[in-house]
C-alpha positions as semicolon CSV with decimal commas, in nm:
position;residue;x (nm);y (nm);z (nm)
1;M;8,785;10,926;8,213
2;S;8,746;10,673;7,935
3;N;8,387;10,586;7,840
4;D;8,485;10,222;7,780
5;V;8,434;10,130;8,146
6;S;8,171;10,260;8,387
7;W;8,096;10,166;8,747
8;D;7,776;10,182;8,948
9;A;7,728;10,234;9,321
10;E;7,748;9,859;9,389
11;G;8,087;9,826;9,220
12;N;7,955;9,656;8,905
13;W;8,117;9,766;8,584
14;T;8,030;9,752;8,218
15;A;8,281;9,759;7,937
16;K;8,272;9,744;7,562
17;G;8,291;9,372;7,513
18;G;8,107;9,243;7,818
19;W;7,977;9,278;8,173
20;G;8,152;9,187;8,493
21;T;8,154;9,233;8,867
22;A;8,437;9,394;9,057
23;G;8,656;9,131;9,214
24;S;8,494;8,836;9,037
25;G;8,781;8,738;8,806
26;G;8,640;8,389;8,773
27;E;8,578;8,374;8,400
28;G;8,932;8,292;8,292
29;F;9,080;8,475;7,996
30;S;8,910;8,503;7,657
31;L;9,197;8,525;7,409
32;D;8,972;8,596;7,109
33;R;8,779;8,874;7,279
34;W;9,086;9,051;7,410
35;Q;9,261;9,012;7,075
36;A;8,970;9,193;6,911
37;R;8,977;9,461;7,180
38;L;9,354;9,511;7,146
39;D;9,316;9,546;6,768
40;E;9,030;9,794;6,809
41;L;9,200;10,015;7,066
42;R;9,539;10,006;6,894
43;E;9,381;10,136;6,574
44;A;9,173;10,397;6,757
45;H;9,484;10,539;6,924
46;H;9,707;10,516;6,613
47;V;9,964;10,289;6,770
48;P;10,156;10,113;6,488
49;G;10,219;9,793;6,683
50;A;10,165;9,646;7,026
51;T;10,212;9,320;7,212
52;L;10,021;9,220;7,523
53;A;10,082;8,947;7,778
54;V;9,840;8,859;8,057
55;L;9,917;8,632;8,352
56;K;9,602;8,474;8,494
57;D;9,575;8,162;8,711
58;G;9,945;8,093;8,659
59;E;9,920;8,089;8,278
60;I;10,065;8,354;8,046
61;H;9,851;8,451;7,746
62;E;10,025;8,643;7,464
63;L;9,872;8,864;7,193
64;A;10,008;9,089;6,918
65;S;9,857;9,354;6,693
66;G;9,968;9,582;6,411
67;V;10,314;9,625;6,265
68;L;10,664;9,662;6,404
69;H;10,766;9,910;6,132
70;M;10,528;10,130;5,932
71;G;10,783;10,152;5,652
72;T;10,836;9,782;5,598
73;G;10,499;9,651;5,715
74;V;10,655;9,371;5,921
75;E;10,381;9,240;6,147
76;A;10,404;9,233;6,523
77;T;10,407;8,883;6,669
78;T;10,403;8,756;7,025
79;D;10,777;8,681;7,010
80;S;10,866;9,032;6,886
81;V;11,103;9,231;7,107
82;F;11,075;9,593;7,218
83;H;11,284;9,838;7,419
84;S;11,190;9,818;7,786
85;G;11,294;10,171;7,879
86;S;11,292;10,215;8,256
87;I;11,142;9,874;8,326
88;A;11,509;9,769;8,299
89;K;11,546;9,909;8,652
90;I;11,349;9,610;8,785
91;Y;11,607;9,373;8,637
92;T;11,891;9,570;8,796
93;A;11,709;9,586;9,131
94;T;11,655;9,209;9,122
95;L;12,028;9,153;9,064
96;V;12,110;9,382;9,356
97;M;11,876;9,186;9,583
98;Q;12,042;8,858;9,478
99;L;12,367;9,003;9,614
100;V;12,187;9,090;9,938
101;D;12,066;8,728;9,955
102;S;12,421;8,595;9,910
103;G;12,549;8,812;10,194
104;E;12,776;9,011;9,963
105;L;12,582;9,335;10,007
106;D;12,408;9,531;10,282
107;L;12,120;9,752;10,167
108;D;12,225;10,023;10,410
109;A;12,591;10,020;10,308
110;R;12,732;10,350;10,186
111;V;12,774;10,349;9,809
112;V;13,101;10,545;9,829
113;D;13,255;10,254;10,023
114;L;13,163;10,007;9,749
115;V;13,206;10,194;9,420
116;P;13,546;10,370;9,395
117;E;13,436;10,584;9,100
118;F;13,133;10,725;9,282
119;A;13,125;11,090;9,389
120;T;12,903;11,399;9,370
121;P;12,990;11,770;9,404
122;D;12,865;11,756;9,765
123;A;13,133;11,555;9,942
124;E;12,948;11,534;10,273
125;A;12,623;11,426;10,112
126;T;12,809;11,169;9,903
127;K;12,923;10,995;10,222
128;T;12,563;10,932;10,330
129;I;12,404;10,786;10,014
130;T;12,312;10,418;10,057
131;V;12,224;10,130;9,828
132;R;11,869;10,137;9,965
133;Q;11,834;10,503;9,869
134;L;11,949;10,441;9,512
135;L;11,700;10,156;9,473
136;S;11,412;10,372;9,601
137;H;11,513;10,695;9,420
138;T;11,574;10,877;9,750
139;G;11,950;10,929;9,717
140;G;11,913;11,272;9,555
141;L;12,090;11,173;9,231
142;T;11,950;11,327;8,918
143;C;11,789;11,150;8,623
144;D;11,876;11,318;8,296
145;F;12,254;11,302;8,281
146;T;12,324;11,200;7,922
147;Y;12,674;11,073;7,851
148;D;12,794;10,821;7,594
149;S;13,082;10,634;7,754
150;G;13,130;10,402;7,457
151;R;13,066;10,035;7,383
152;G;13,350;9,893;7,592
153;D;13,309;9,673;7,898
154;D;13,422;9,973;8,106
155;C;13,127;10,189;7,996
156;L;12,956;10,192;8,337
157;S;13,277;10,280;8,518
158;K;13,341;10,566;8,276
159;Y;12,982;10,691;8,310
160;V;12,999;10,697;8,692
161;E;13,332;10,884;8,676
162;A;13,185;11,137;8,431
163;A;12,898;11,209;8,671
164;H;13,125;11,342;8,948
165;D;13,033;11,703;8,876
166;V;12,658;11,649;8,833
167;A;12,474;11,825;9,115
168;L;12,228;11,640;9,335
169;D;11,859;11,716;9,280
170;C;11,812;11,737;9,657
171;P;11,991;11,631;9,975
172;P;11,993;11,251;10,017
173;G;11,694;11,116;10,204
174;T;11,485;11,435;10,182
175;A;11,257;11,334;9,893
176;I;11,196;11,088;9,615
177;S;11,338;11,208;9,284
178;Y;11,337;10,966;8,993
179;S;11,699;10,881;8,908
180;S;11,844;10,692;8,615
181;L;12,194;10,796;8,721
182;G;12,143;10,610;9,048
183;Y;12,071;10,288;8,860
184;V;12,390;10,317;8,654
185;V;12,575;10,337;8,987
186;L;12,389;10,022;9,097
187;G;12,487;9,855;8,771
188;R;12,850;9,939;8,839
189;L;12,812;9,803;9,194
190;I;12,687;9,473;9,047
191;E;12,994;9,460;8,823
192;I;13,233;9,515;9,114
193;L;13,075;9,250;9,336
194;T;13,025;8,986;9,065
195;G;13,340;9,041;8,856
196;Q;13,115;9,043;8,548
197;T;12,984;9,316;8,325
198;W;12,626;9,415;8,404
199;D;12,516;9,250;8,077
200;E;12,689;8,923;8,168
201;A;12,554;8,924;8,523
202;L;12,202;8,977;8,393
203;R;12,230;8,693;8,143
204;E;12,388;8,439;8,377
205;R;12,214;8,523;8,704
206;L;11,862;8,608;8,588
207;L;11,781;8,552;8,221
208;A;11,926;8,201;8,185
209;P;11,783;8,057;8,510
210;L;11,438;8,188;8,416
211;G;11,461;8,073;8,054
212;L;11,408;8,426;7,920
213;E;11,517;8,352;7,564
214;H;11,358;8,667;7,423
215;T;11,535;8,910;7,656
216;M;11,873;9,069;7,585
217;T;12,067;9,394;7,625
218;L;12,268;9,453;7,308
219;P;12,147;9,535;6,954
220;E;12,348;9,257;6,792
221;E;12,161;9,013;7,016
222;A;11,824;9,169;6,931
223;L;11,881;9,126;6,558
224;R;11,811;8,752;6,597
225;F;11,445;8,842;6,652
226;R;11,162;9,052;6,510
227;V;11,248;9,394;6,652
228;A;11,006;9,683;6,702
229;M;11,095;10,021;6,551
230;S;11,009;10,344;6,731
231;H;10,771;10,583;6,556
232;L;10,744;10,960;6,599
233;G;10,472;11,204;6,493
234;E;10,201;11,446;6,596
235;P;9,887;11,322;6,775
236;G;9,580;11,238;6,567
237;G;9,736;11,005;6,312
238;Y;9,979;10,722;6,267
239;P;10,341;10,829;6,328
240;D;10,641;10,765;6,102
241;P;10,943;10,545;6,175
242;A;11,208;10,721;6,383
243;P;11,536;10,812;6,211
244;V;11,730;10,555;6,416
245;W;11,630;10,245;6,611
246;D;11,830;10,305;6,929
247;F;11,944;10,639;7,070
248;M;12,080;10,496;7,394
249;P;12,444;10,414;7,470
250;R;12,543;10,083;7,624
251;S;12,583;10,251;7,964
252;A;12,206;10,306;7,973
253;G;12,157;9,933;8,028
254;P;12,097;9,926;8,406
255;Y;11,830;10,194;8,386
256;G;11,677;10,158;8,042
257;R;11,826;9,918;7,791
258;V;11,677;9,573;7,829
259;I;11,517;9,446;7,507
260;Y;11,238;9,195;7,562
261;S;10,908;9,039;7,466
262;A;10,587;9,094;7,660
263;G;10,576;8,726;7,756
264;D;10,930;8,736;7,893
265;A;10,843;9,046;8,098
266;L;10,573;8,842;8,273
267;R;10,801;8,543;8,319
268;L;11,021;8,768;8,532
269;V;10,712;8,897;8,714
270;R;10,587;8,543;8,775
271;M;10,908;8,468;8,965
272;H;10,838;8,766;9,192
273;M;10,475;8,659;9,236
274;N;10,589;8,306;9,324
275;G;10,803;8,426;9,612
276;G;11,130;8,421;9,419
277;T;11,121;8,078;9,255
278;A;11,130;7,980;8,889
279;P;10,865;7,741;8,747
280;D;11,106;7,448;8,788
281;G;11,153;7,530;9,157
282;T;11,492;7,700;9,121
283;R;11,525;7,978;9,378
284;I;11,618;8,302;9,206
285;L;11,549;8,540;9,494
286;S;11,466;8,488;9,861
287;A;11,109;8,543;9,976
288;E;11,243;8,813;10,208
289;S;11,401;9,004;9,919
290;V;11,085;8,968;9,709
291;A;10,886;9,122;9,996
292;A;11,146;9,396;10,053
293;M;11,122;9,507;9,691
294;Q;10,745;9,552;9,734
295;H;10,767;9,725;10,074
296;R;10,695;10,097;10,060
297;E;11,013;10,296;10,122
298;V;10,870;10,634;10,028
299;T;10,537;10,794;9,937
300;C;10,519;10,991;9,612
301;P;10,384;11,350;9,614
302;D;10,341;11,317;9,236
303;K;10,087;11,035;9,203
304;W;10,009;11,093;8,836
305;T;10,318;11,098;8,613
306;V;10,369;10,722;8,643
307;S;10,054;10,649;8,848
308;S;10,273;10,597;9,155
309;D;10,147;10,603;9,511
310;G;10,483;10,499;9,650
311;W;10,811;10,329;9,574
312;G;10,974;10,014;9,700
313;L;11,320;9,879;9,622
314;G;11,280;9,902;9,246
315;W;10,904;9,855;9,210
316;T;10,653;10,134;9,166
317;L;10,369;10,076;9,415
318;Y;9,998;10,135;9,352
319;D;9,691;10,161;9,571
320;W;9,372;10,114;9,371
321;D;9,098;10,196;9,623
322;G;9,251;9,959;9,876
323;I;9,375;9,697;9,627
324;S;9,755;9,688;9,633
325;G;9,968;9,641;9,326
326;Y;10,311;9,703;9,185
327;G;10,475;9,747;8,846
328;H;10,673;9,998;8,641
329;D;10,655;10,212;8,328
330;G;10,922;10,238;8,060
331;S;10,996;10,476;7,774
332;A;11,268;10,454;7,508
333;V;11,245;10,698;7,216
334;A;10,877;10,630;7,137
335;Q;10,851;10,275;7,267
336;Q;10,633;10,276;7,578
337;S;10,604;9,977;7,811
338;Y;10,362;9,924;8,099
339;L;10,377;9,656;8,366
340;R;10,099;9,610;8,625
341;V;10,077;9,338;8,890
342;V;9,783;9,265;9,123
343;P;9,926;8,999;9,353
344;G;9,605;8,945;9,549
345;A;9,427;8,840;9,230
346;G;9,720;8,650;9,079
347;V;9,708;8,880;8,777
348;A;9,981;9,062;8,585
349;V;9,972;9,251;8,254
350;A;10,252;9,370;8,024
351;L;10,181;9,605;7,732
352;L;10,458;9,699;7,487
353;T;10,408;9,963;7,215
354;N;10,613;10,138;6,946
355;G;10,463;10,487;6,910
356;G;10,144;10,683;6,857
357;G;9,889;10,726;7,136
358;A;10,048;10,460;7,357
359;R;9,949;10,625;7,684
360;T;9,580;10,645;7,593
361;L;9,588;10,288;7,460
362;Y;9,736;10,182;7,795
363;A;9,473;10,374;7,992
364;D;9,177;10,229;7,805
365;L;9,304;9,872;7,772
366;M;9,455;9,837;8,120
367;R;9,144;9,989;8,281
368;E;8,928;9,720;8,121
369;L;9,167;9,431;8,179
370;L;9,233;9,501;8,546
371;A;8,865;9,565;8,613
372;E;8,759;9,232;8,468
373;L;9,046;9,014;8,586
374;A;9,133;9,169;8,921
375;G;8,848;9,395;9,032
376;V;9,074;9,700;9,008
377;R;8,927;10,043;8,954
378;M;9,205;10,254;8,807
379;P;9,211;10,631;8,868
380;D;9,044;10,871;8,630
381;D;9,260;11,038;8,366
382;F;9,461;11,329;8,503
383;G;9,339;11,679;8,423
384;P;9,227;12,012;8,572
385;A;8,943;12,020;8,824
386;E;8,594;12,078;8,686
387;Q;8,548;12,340;8,957
388;P;8,898;12,490;8,991
389;P;8,989;12,579;9,348
390;A;9,106;12,926;9,439
391;V;9,483;12,909;9,487
392;D;9,717;13,160;9,647
393;L;10,003;13,153;9,397
394;A;10,235;13,385;9,589
395;P;10,412;13,107;9,785
396;L;10,465;12,907;9,464
397;V;10,605;13,185;9,242
398;G;10,982;13,176;9,198
399;T;11,276;12,993;9,045
400;Y;11,340;12,620;9,089
401;T;11,672;12,465;8,985
402;R;11,825;12,120;8,940
403;A;12,104;11,985;8,720
404;G;12,035;12,087;8,360
405;V;11,695;12,243;8,428
406;V;11,562;12,581;8,543
407;L;11,189;12,618;8,614
408;T;11,034;12,961;8,655
409;V;10,685;12,984;8,804
410;S;10,507;13,316;8,758
411;Q;10,160;13,468;8,780
412;K;10,020;13,610;8,456
413;D;9,828;13,937;8,427
414;D;9,498;13,749;8,436
415;G;9,596;13,589;8,767
416;S;9,666;13,242;8,627
417;A;9,986;13,045;8,684
418;H;10,258;12,988;8,426
419;L;10,567;12,767;8,412
420;L;10,871;12,827;8,192
421;Y;11,068;12,501;8,162
422;E;11,425;12,559;8,036
423;F;11,703;12,312;7,967
424;V;12,046;12,458;8,048
425;D;12,414;12,364;8,061
426;G;12,473;12,011;7,929
427;M;12,104;11,962;7,855
428;K;12,047;12,288;7,665
429;D;12,009;12,112;7,330
430;M;11,743;11,866;7,449
431;S;11,452;12,096;7,370
432;P;11,362;12,464;7,326
433;P;11,213;12,629;7,637
434;L;10,859;12,510;7,713
435;D;10,583;12,761;7,795
436;I;10,331;12,582;8,013
437;D;10,005;12,717;8,152
438;L;9,915;12,570;8,493
439;L;9,550;12,482;8,558
440;P;9,469;12,408;8,922
441;V;9,369;12,059;9,034
442;S;9,418;12,139;9,402
443;E;9,614;12,395;9,602
444;T;9,942;12,219;9,524
445;V;9,868;12,015;9,209
446;F;9,837;12,169;8,862
447;A;9,768;12,036;8,514
448;G;10,024;12,175;8,271
449;T;9,917;12,242;7,914
450;G;10,105;12,326;7,599
451;A;10,414;12,130;7,700
452;G;10,476;12,016;7,343
453;P;10,618;11,686;7,216
454;A;10,862;11,645;7,507
455;F;10,567;11,522;7,716
456;S;10,316;11,265;7,594
457;E;10,024;11,350;7,822
458;A;9,731;11,576;7,739
459;Y;9,802;11,740;8,076
460;M;10,137;11,726;8,250
461;P;10,128;11,691;8,631
462;V;10,307;11,975;8,812
463;V;10,312;11,909;9,186
464;F;10,439;12,148;9,454
465;S;10,571;11,992;9,773
466;T;10,828;12,036;10,050
467;L;11,147;11,843;10,121
468;T;11,188;11,694;10,466
469;D;11,438;11,973;10,543
470;G;11,166;12,234;10,479
471;T;11,278;12,346;10,132
472;Q;10,997;12,414;9,884
473;C;11,013;12,213;9,563
474;V;10,818;12,123;9,253
475;Y;10,781;11,788;9,076
476;V;10,772;11,764;8,698
477;G;10,815;11,421;8,539
478;M;10,871;11,266;8,885
479;R;11,190;11,475;8,915
480;V;11,210;11,703;9,217
481;T;11,340;12,056;9,167
482;P;11,408;12,267;9,480
483;K;11,314;12,634;9,501
484;T;11,624;12,853;9,474
485;G;11,484;13,202;9,433
């Protein structure tokens, strides 16, 4: 756990920069103090540039630190724009719920009845997948199907058609398995029901009514603004600019290709916190749909990869020692975004970064911010247990398979657990095989080490669980992989 915040038995905390009491939140927001703290932590964690927005008492405060590009030295400013990564899913989910509000869509409708291009190799399972399941990542669709369907307005349709032969991670409704493919299908559904491209629907139905002038989806739109560059490198020093700015095709939009400022991220959040209305009173979403998006649809066995206790219709859900919250994480190349909302305290925070030790910057900064402003005590950093439990590995040993990935769990000569993570078939060029030692946290949760640059954590959560149909499975990166041998 970070040493920047400590708690005593009465719930009082102390942080570098000041004292506070859990749940007080009555001091407002000190822009100068948090600017200094952002600068300090950004430098300590070798993050080239970061922007921060904090919503407190209905007001959005915006801060920026560092540079957007280590090569050019262009400074980060509060109106700079970054890749959202998977936080784009919240925008897509909001559009879907607008269609529910208008009566054009039923959450429990079968996707195959609405999207002609949709199919999976399991014809019977395909018939059961619903809109609700895609929103909550319980439809069984996989995540890492990479396919460039071009820049045309038909890119989502072509992507969904190309995914016909991609196997399900698990039978629909048996588990949560994080799915970007499912959100492309939702994007295509939006296009069919609105008669617009996903990009157009987003602009006209969400961005324009909310006045989100620093949010867009296409690179030619982003070039009007100061744009963050991704940076790549080994831990322990500042990284170098990535070879290209954007690796993602246009079809990635519904799951990962919104480009935005930190302030605009919170302007969207503020609408959700205000029961679906814009600051001028315009209704964007019904109060019922706002509540439905925050209602827990499924509990997450893996509570560490994205700090998720559960999932709603789009939102990741958190439980901080009885204080409820929601939000989402996003990753695009090396641009990491973090969104946390504490509705009971009227507080929301957006942190956007462009490389380096973004995850540790998030952990230290968000821990302090949410403690002071909302009385939230975030979980300790994930890692192996100080007193490792004795674990019977025999039931866990075996082969686990999902589309593009084979995981082999074995027991080494010294009795410890090992995971071989291999990319196969269409994903075989993503990374060499990863040799991962598994250190026990509990009987079913392990801290993986030595995962290499494909994973940004010091320890990677590896969580063994069971599908509702009784099949053993393992979670890595919030993706479920069933046991096959």
